[in-house]
N, C-alpha and C positions, 0 to 999 in steps of 0.2 A: 486258880490257885490249887492249892495242895490245900490236904489235910481228909477229916470227915466232917462228911457234908450228911446232914438228915435234916429232918423237920420235927417240928413238936407239935404237936392237936391238940387244945384245950381251950376252954375260956371261952370256946362257938368260933373258934381261929386256927389257923394254924400257920407258923412260924418254920419258917428256912433259918437253919444257921451253918456255920462252921465251927471245927473244934483242932487246934491244934497246936504239933509241940507237948516238952515236956519241963515242965519245973513251974517256978511262980505262974500264979491260976489269975490271970486278968479279963475283966470283961469290957467289949470295946462298943460305944453303943451310938451308931450314926443321928445323924440329924436329920430336920425333915428335908423331902427331898433327893438324899442320899439311897445308898444301900452298903450291904456289908462290905462289898470288894472295896470302897473307901479305903481299909483298914491296911490294903496292903502294902502301902509304903511303910506305914508305921509298924508293922509287924516284922519285914526286914530291917528297921534300923532297931529294932527290940535285941534282935540275934537270938543268939541257941539260949536255952534257962529259962521261957517263959510257957507257958500253955492259954493260949488266949482260946477266949471264947468269942464269935462277933454272931451277930444275927442280922436278918432285915427286920425292922419295925413294922405292924400290919400295913398294908396298903405299899407297902417298899418292895422292892426291886420282887424275887424268889417267892413273900409271904404272900398268905390270900389281904384280895382285897375284901375289906367290910363295906357292906349297902352306903349310901353316900345320904341325905350331899354333905359335902365336907365345907369349913372352913377354919380359916387360919384366926377369925377374931380372942 
């Protein structure tokens, strides 16, 4: 994974993110059970001309896990 990796801390949690490219800004948000790496093929397909921000939602990938219990109800 290329790009500028970082972490945002606020509101009681820390979220891992990657920003890469130059141009039109696009925010990519993954679904439940996935992570920011899910967007690798999409970023490649976009090609040059886009600046993408992708991040791991709470409890996913490299972002902090919040105290449970968890439910999808």
